[in-house]
C-alpha positions as CSV (number, residue, x, y, z in Angstrom):
1,M,119.9,49.6,89.3
2,S,121.5,53.2,88.8
3,D,119.3,54.9,91.3
4,M,121.2,52.0,94.0
5,E,124.6,53.1,92.5
6,K,124.0,56.5,93.0
7,L,122.8,56.2,97.1
8,V,125.4,53.2,97.5
9,A,128.1,56.4,96.0
10,R,126.6,58.6,98.8
11,L,126.5,56.6,101.5
12,E,130.2,55.3,100.7
13,S,131.2,59.8,100.5
14,V,129.2,60.2,104.2
15,T,130.8,57.2,105.6
16,T,134.7,59.0,104.5
17,R,134.1,62.3,105.9
18,L,132.8,60.6,108.9
19,E,136.0,58.3,109.0
20,K,137.7,61.6,108.7
21,C,136.3,63.2,111.7
22,A,136.7,60.3,113.9
23,S,140.3,59.9,113.2
24,G,140.8,63.4,114.5
25,R,141.4,65.1,111.0
26,G,138.3,67.2,111.2
27,A,137.4,69.1,108.2
28,P,138.5,68.7,104.6
29,A,141.7,71.1,104.4
30,G,140.3,72.4,101.2
31,G,141.1,69.6,98.3
32,A,138.7,69.8,95.0
33,D,137.0,66.6,95.8
34,D,136.7,67.6,99.3
35,D,135.0,70.6,98.9
36,D,132.6,69.5,96.2
37,D,131.4,67.5,98.5
38,Y,130.1,70.2,100.7
39,D,127.5,71.2,98.7
40,T,126.3,67.4,98.8
41,L,124.9,68.3,102.7
42,E,121.6,68.5,102.9
43,S,121.6,72.2,104.8
44,V,122.7,73.1,101.2
45,T,120.8,70.7,99.0
46,E,117.4,71.6,100.8
47,F,117.4,75.0,99.7
48,S,117.4,73.9,96.5
49,K,113.3,73.7,97.0
50,V,113.4,77.6,98.1
51,I,115.1,78.3,94.5
52,A,112.4,76.1,92.9
53,K,110.1,78.3,94.1
54,A,111.6,81.4,93.5
55,E,112.2,80.3,89.4
56,A,108.2,79.4,89.5
57,L,107.7,82.9,91.1
58,V,109.8,84.7,87.7
59,S,107.9,82.6,85.9
60,V,104.7,83.8,86.6
61,A,105.6,87.4,86.6
62,N,106.2,86.9,83.1
63,S,103.3,87.9,82.2
64,L,102.5,90.9,84.5
65,P,104.1,94.7,83.9
66,E,108.0,95.1,83.8
67,D,108.4,96.2,87.2
68,V,106.8,93.1,88.9
69,Q,108.9,91.1,86.9
70,Q,112.0,93.0,87.6
71,I,111.2,92.9,91.7
72,S,110.2,88.8,91.2
73,K,113.9,88.4,89.4
74,M,115.6,90.6,92.0
75,L,113.7,87.9,94.9
76,K,115.1,85.1,93.0
77,L,118.6,86.9,93.6
78,V,118.3,86.8,97.2
79,C,117.3,83.5,97.1
80,D,120.5,82.6,94.8
81,K,122.6,84.5,97.6
82,N,120.9,83.0,100.5
83,R,122.6,79.5,99.0
84,E,125.6,80.9,98.5
85,F,125.6,82.2,102.0
86,M,124.3,78.2,102.9
87,R,127.6,76.9,101.2
88,V,129.6,79.2,103.0
89,S,128.1,78.1,106.4
90,V,128.9,74.4,105.6
91,R,132.4,75.3,105.1
92,A,133.5,77.2,108.0
93,K,133.0,78.0,111.7
94,M,131.2,80.9,113.2
95,P,132.8,84.1,112.5
96,P,133.4,86.3,114.9
97,Q,130.5,89.8,115.2
98,A,133.2,91.9,113.2
99,D,133.6,89.5,110.5
100,L,129.7,88.5,110.0
101,P,128.9,91.7,107.7
102,T,131.7,90.9,105.4
103,V,130.4,87.0,105.6
104,I,126.9,88.0,104.7
105,K,127.5,91.3,102.3
106,P,126.3,90.0,99.2
107,L,122.7,88.6,100.7
108,N,122.5,92.0,102.5
109,D,123.2,93.8,99.6
110,A,120.7,91.9,97.3
111,I,117.5,92.8,100.3
112,S,118.8,96.1,100.1
113,A,118.4,96.4,96.1
114,I,114.7,95.8,97.1
115,G,113.8,98.2,99.4
116,E,115.6,100.8,96.9
117,F,113.6,99.7,94.1
118,R,110.5,100.0,95.8
119,D,111.4,103.7,96.9
120,K,112.3,104.6,93.4
121,N,109.1,103.3,92.2
122,R,106.4,104.7,94.2
123,G,104.0,106.0,91.6
124,S,104.1,102.9,90.0
125,K,100.5,101.0,89.3
126,Q,102.1,98.1,90.9
127,F,103.1,100.1,93.9
128,N,101.7,97.2,95.9
129,H,103.0,94.7,94.2
130,L,106.6,96.2,95.3
131,S,105.9,96.6,98.5
132,A,105.1,93.1,99.2
133,V,108.1,91.7,98.6
134,S,110.1,94.4,100.3
135,E,107.8,94.1,103.3
136,A,108.6,90.1,103.7
137,V,112.1,89.8,102.2
138,P,113.7,91.0,105.6
139,A,112.9,87.7,106.7
140,F,116.3,86.1,104.6
141,G,118.2,88.1,107.3
142,W,117.2,85.2,109.5
143,V,121.1,84.2,109.0
144,C,121.9,86.9,111.6
145,V,119.2,85.7,114.1
146,A,119.4,83.3,117.2
147,P,118.1,81.8,119.0
148,R,114.8,81.8,117.5
149,P,115.0,82.8,113.7
150,L,111.2,81.6,112.9
151,D,109.8,84.3,115.4
152,Y,111.4,86.8,113.2
153,M,110.7,85.7,110.1
154,G,106.9,85.1,110.9
155,E,106.9,89.4,111.9
156,M,108.5,89.7,108.5
157,I,106.6,87.6,106.5
158,G,103.4,88.4,107.9
159,A,104.0,92.6,107.1
160,A,103.7,91.5,103.4
161,D,99.8,90.1,103.7
162,F,98.3,93.5,103.9
163,Y,99.8,94.3,100.5
164,L,99.2,91.1,99.0
165,N,95.4,91.5,100.0
166,R,95.3,94.6,98.3
167,V,96.5,93.3,94.7
168,L,93.9,90.6,95.3
169,K,91.5,93.3,95.6
170,D,92.7,95.6,93.2
171,F,93.4,93.2,90.4
172,K,90.8,90.4,91.1
173,E,89.6,90.4,87.8
174,V,93.1,89.4,86.4
175,A,94.1,85.5,87.1
176,A,97.8,86.3,86.8
177,H,98.0,88.5,90.1
178,K,96.3,86.0,91.9
179,Q,98.6,83.3,90.8
180,W,102.0,85.8,91.2
181,C,100.5,86.4,95.1
182,T,100.2,82.8,95.5
183,A,103.7,82.5,94.0
184,V,105.4,85.2,96.6
185,R,103.9,83.1,99.3
186,A,105.0,79.7,98.5
187,V,109.0,81.4,98.1
188,F,108.3,82.7,101.9
189,S,106.6,79.1,102.8
190,A,109.5,76.8,101.8
191,L,112.2,79.4,103.3
192,K,110.2,79.1,106.6
193,E,110.4,75.3,106.2
194,Y,113.7,74.7,105.2
195,V,114.9,77.0,108.4
196,T,112.4,74.8,110.2
197,E,114.2,72.0,109.5
198,N,117.1,72.6,109.0
199,H,118.3,75.7,111.4
200,K,115.7,76.1,113.8
201,K,117.8,77.8,116.3
202,G,120.1,79.6,114.0
203,V,122.8,79.0,111.2
204,N,124.4,75.7,112.2
205,W,128.1,76.9,111.2
206,N,131.0,73.8,110.7
207,P,132.7,74.0,114.2
208,N,135.5,72.1,112.1
209,G,135.3,74.5,109.5
210,S,138.2,77.0,108.4
211,D,137.6,80.8,108.8
212,A,134.4,82.2,107.7
213,K,136.2,85.4,105.5
214,S,138.1,82.9,103.5
215,A,135.7,80.5,102.8
216,A,133.5,83.2,102.0
217,A,136.1,84.7,99.6
218,K,136.1,81.3,97.7
219,V,132.8,81.0,97.2
220,Y,131.6,84.2,96.5
221,G,134.6,85.1,93.9
222,G,135.8,81.7,93.2
223,G,139.3,82.3,94.8
224,S,141.1,82.6,98.0
225,A,140.7,85.1,100.5
226,P,142.1,89.0,99.6
227,A,145.5,89.5,101.2
228,A,146.0,91.1,104.4
229,P,146.5,95.2,103.5
230,S,150.1,95.6,104.2
231,A,151.2,97.0,107.4
232,P,151.4,100.6,107.4
233,K,155.2,102.3,108.1
234,A,156.2,103.3,111.4
235,P,155.9,106.8,112.3
236,P,159.1,108.8,112.5
237,P,160.8,108.7,115.7
238,P,160.0,111.5,118.2
239,P,162.1,114.5,118.7
240,P,164.7,113.9,121.6
241,C,163.7,114.9,124.9
242,A,165.6,116.9,127.4
243,V,168.0,115.0,130.2
244,A,166.4,114.7,132.8
245,A,168.4,115.4,136.3
246,A,169.2,112.6,138.0
247,P,166.6,111.6,140.6
248,A,167.6,111.9,144.7
249,Q,168.8,108.8,145.7
250,Q,166.2,107.1,147.7
251,S,166.4,105.6,151.2
252,S,166.5,101.8,150.6
253,K,164.0,101.4,153.8
254,P,160.3,100.5,152.8
255,A,158.0,103.2,153.3
256,S,155.8,101.6,156.3
257,A,158.8,102.0,158.1
258,D,158.8,105.5,159.0
259,L,154.8,105.0,160.0
260,F,155.5,102.3,162.4
261,A,158.5,104.0,163.6
262,A,156.1,107.2,164.8
263,L,153.2,104.7,166.1
264,N,156.1,103.3,168.4
265,K,156.5,106.3,170.0
266,G,153.3,105.9,172.0
267,S,151.9,109.4,173.9
268,A,154.9,111.2,172.3
269,V,153.4,110.6,169.0
270,T,151.3,114.0,169.2
271,S,153.9,116.3,169.9
272,G,154.7,117.4,166.3
273,L,150.9,118.7,166.2
274,R,150.4,122.5,166.2
275,K,148.7,124.3,169.0
276,V,144.8,125.2,168.0
277,T,144.5,128.7,170.0
278,D,141.2,130.0,171.3
279,D,140.7,132.5,168.8
280,Q,140.9,129.7,166.0
281,K,138.3,127.4,167.3
282,T,134.7,128.1,166.1
283,H,132.7,127.1,169.1
284,K,134.5,129.9,171.4
285,N,134.6,132.7,168.4
286,P,131.2,133.0,166.8
287,E,132.8,135.2,164.2
288,L,134.2,132.1,162.5
289,R,131.3,130.3,162.4
290,G,129.7,132.4,159.5
291,S,132.8,131.8,157.3
292,S,132.8,128.1,157.8
293,I,129.8,127.1,156.0
294,V,130.1,125.5,152.2
295,K,127.1,126.6,150.0
296,A,126.3,124.3,147.6
297,S,126.6,127.3,144.8
298,D,130.3,127.7,145.8
299,V,130.6,123.7,144.9
300,N,129.2,123.9,141.9
301,K,130.1,127.2,140.4
302,N,133.2,125.9,138.5
303,K,131.4,123.2,137.1
304,K,130.6,123.5,133.5
305,S,127.0,121.8,132.2
306,P,127.3,119.5,129.7
307,A,126.6,120.9,126.2
308,P,123.2,120.0,124.7
309,A,123.6,116.7,122.3
310,A,123.0,118.1,118.6
311,K,119.9,116.9,117.0
312,A,120.3,115.7,113.7
313,A,118.7,117.8,110.8
314,A,115.6,116.9,109.5
315,V,115.7,115.9,105.6
316,Q,113.5,118.5,104.2
317,R,111.9,117.3,100.5
318,P,110.3,119.3,98.1
319,P,106.1,119.3,98.4
320,K,104.8,117.2,95.3
321,F,101.4,117.5,93.9
322,Q,100.8,116.5,90.4
323,L,98.6,113.7,88.5
324,E,100.7,111.1,87.0
325,G,98.5,108.5,84.4
326,K,95.2,107.9,86.1
327,K,97.1,108.8,90.2
328,W,97.0,111.8,91.9
329,I,100.5,111.8,94.1
330,C,100.5,114.0,96.9
331,E,103.8,114.1,99.1
332,Y,105.4,116.1,101.6
333,Q,103.2,118.4,102.1
334,S,103.4,120.3,105.2
335,G,100.5,123.1,107.0
336,N,99.2,123.0,103.5
337,N,94.8,123.5,103.9
338,D,94.4,124.2,100.2
339,I,95.1,121.1,98.7
340,V,91.7,120.3,96.5
341,I,91.2,117.6,93.9
342,D,88.4,117.6,91.3
343,A,88.5,113.6,90.9
344,Q,87.3,111.2,88.3
345,V,85.8,107.7,88.7
346,S,88.8,106.0,87.1
347,Q,91.8,107.9,89.5
348,A,93.6,107.1,92.9
349,L,94.9,109.5,95.4
350,Y,98.3,108.2,97.5
351,V,99.0,110.8,99.9
352,F,102.6,110.1,101.4
353,K,104.3,111.6,104.6
354,C,102.1,114.9,104.6
355,D,101.5,116.7,108.0
356,N,99.3,119.9,109.4
357,S,97.3,119.5,105.8
358,V,93.8,119.3,104.7
359,I,92.9,117.6,101.4
360,T,89.6,117.8,99.4
361,V,88.6,115.7,96.9
362,K,85.7,116.6,95.0
363,G,83.5,114.2,92.6
364,K,84.2,110.5,92.9
365,I,87.4,108.5,93.1
366,N,88.6,105.0,92.7
367,S,90.4,104.8,95.8
368,V,92.7,107.4,98.5
369,T,95.7,105.6,100.4
370,L,97.0,107.8,103.4
371,D,100.7,106.5,103.8
372,N,103.0,108.0,107.1
373,C,100.8,111.2,107.5
374,K,100.2,112.8,110.7
375,K,97.5,115.3,111.7
376,V,96.2,115.4,108.0
377,A,92.5,115.8,107.1
378,I,91.1,114.2,104.1
379,I,87.5,115.3,103.0
380,V,86.0,112.9,100.3
381,D,82.8,112.8,98.6
382,T,82.6,109.3,97.2
383,L,84.5,106.5,97.2
384,V,84.2,103.5,94.6
385,A,86.2,101.2,96.1
386,S,88.5,102.1,99.1
387,M,90.6,104.7,101.5
388,D,93.2,102.8,103.1
389,C,95.3,104.4,106.3
390,V,98.5,102.7,106.8
391,N,101.1,103.9,109.4
392,C,99.2,107.2,110.1
393,T,99.0,109.6,113.6
394,S,96.0,111.6,114.7
395,V,94.3,111.9,110.9
396,K,90.7,112.4,110.3
397,V,88.6,111.7,107.2
398,Q,85.2,112.7,106.2
399,V,83.1,110.7,103.9
400,N,80.7,112.9,102.5
401,D,78.3,110.0,100.6
402,K,79.3,106.6,100.0
403,A,82.3,104.7,101.2
404,P,82.2,100.8,100.8
405,I,85.1,99.9,102.9
406,L,87.7,101.5,104.9
407,N,91.3,100.0,105.7
408,I,93.1,101.3,108.9
409,D,96.7,99.4,109.5
410,K,98.8,100.3,112.0
411,T,97.4,103.9,113.1
412,D,97.3,105.6,116.6
413,G,94.6,108.2,116.2
414,C,91.9,107.9,113.2
415,Q,88.6,109.9,113.4
416,V,86.3,108.7,110.7
417,F,83.0,110.9,109.9
418,V,80.3,109.3,108.0
419,K,76.9,110.3,106.9
420,K,73.9,108.6,108.7
421,A,71.7,108.5,105.8
422,T,74.6,107.1,103.7
423,G,77.3,105.8,105.4
424,L,75.7,102.9,107.6
425,D,76.6,100.2,104.7
426,T,80.5,101.1,105.1
427,E,83.0,98.4,106.2
428,F,85.9,99.2,109.0
429,V,88.5,96.9,108.8
430,T,91.7,97.6,111.5
431,A,94.6,96.1,112.3
432,K,96.8,97.3,114.8
433,S,95.5,100.5,115.5
434,S,94.1,102.6,118.3
435,E,92.2,105.3,119.2
436,V,90.1,104.8,116.2
437,N,86.3,106.4,116.5
438,I,83.7,106.8,114.0
439,C,81.2,109.8,114.2
440,L,77.9,109.3,112.6
441,V,76.4,112.4,111.4
442,E,72.9,113.5,111.8
443,E,71.1,116.0,109.1
444,N,71.3,118.7,111.3
445,G,75.0,118.6,111.9
446,E,75.1,116.8,115.1
447,Y,77.2,113.5,115.7
448,S,77.2,110.5,117.8
449,E,80.4,109.0,118.3
450,S,81.2,105.6,118.8
451,S,84.8,103.4,119.5
452,I,86.5,100.5,118.0
453,A,87.4,97.9,120.4
454,E,91.3,97.4,120.9
455,Q,90.9,94.6,123.5
456,F,90.2,91.1,122.9
457,L,89.9,87.8,125.0
458,T,90.7,84.6,123.7
459,K,89.4,81.3,125.2
460,Y,88.9,77.7,124.1
461,K,85.7,76.1,124.1
462,D,84.4,73.3,122.2
463,G,87.7,72.1,121.0
464,K,88.7,75.4,119.5
465,F,90.0,79.0,120.3
466,V,87.6,81.5,120.4
467,T,87.9,85.4,120.1
468,E,85.7,87.8,122.3
469,L,85.6,91.5,122.9
470,Y,86.9,92.0,126.2
471,E,84.6,94.3,128.1
472,V,85.8,96.2,131.2
473,V,83.5,96.4,133.9
474,G,83.7,98.2,137.1
């Protein structure tokens, strides 16, 4: 019976609000009871499902390293800030574009903090965990996207799959890491489901609500909107100007009167024109023809060429090359062709934002990652796990012995050299990449080159879509 009473009470509350809107009173003026009623709206209460998934993620992360725990709590904070924003949206009408940054500031700050945390912990062994959350968390920016926020969310959430798959591969022996990956996906799945059911075309603001900045200040800070800044003091009066001479008395006749008077003269209207003599006519005086030509250089000689736009100076960061624990860190190397690593089977190599450099890895190494590199060549004897190329341009990879798998993602131009005798078992995984070529090297040093397909054809066959390699004939 108690459940029925709660349902009746809730229906009465909704009926009261509908009667107010029908009578023309619109949204509540800000009374305590009416303000609390806003939080019972479905647009707010349904977000609790996302919060529940984030709390489950934090619980799973408690058995994992500290940095994973920290970024899980930061993601939970983002969910909390998104819920606060939804509380603002049901109270306020859509703000002008100039006020939107103020309204979403707490949510935006929480999202930015995750990216900063990832960048500060690039040397972490759990860097893939941090990157997965950092790549997906911009999906919470759906509050600024209309009319198709789901398309934007799909792109952001999909960017995390690459790093989550690497976590599953690197920690496949530890069940807690698999549970954490599942929990991360559950958070964003719940968020996408919430937006689909409540805000499919963008945030549903309250058309009868109050000012968004005032509502945000009340929800975020628990008080009224901040007072507007006081008006600046008036500037001092200008210095007294000199008394101008009195203008000449103008005629009361309109300006067009003289024109019509001249036209009414008939043929006498030309009597005031000056006579042009023969020595002033160019067709009778050839000497004047040369001086009547206007050269293009004379027209443009006084024009000043626009000043070239100043280019923003690229930030030069100091190069870094050192062993941190069991991970070699190689960052911001430029024009260095003498980078040599004597690796051990338990070590990994992470190469970040290097260009025009050559890296040689001697011996067995567990894994190698190239991230945001340009025109970098890397030579590896033997790989135990995998090599990853992410966001690279014009890179070359040479494997002298064996490599189980090569992952190439978002890379334009990658040439891979593997020995025919030992490299035929290597698996190549490519995504969003172009100009990827595989070279099989013979014992005599000669090699045959094969390209990775970039175009595919998808057809509907036998009740499902089938994707095939697209071959151009001609």
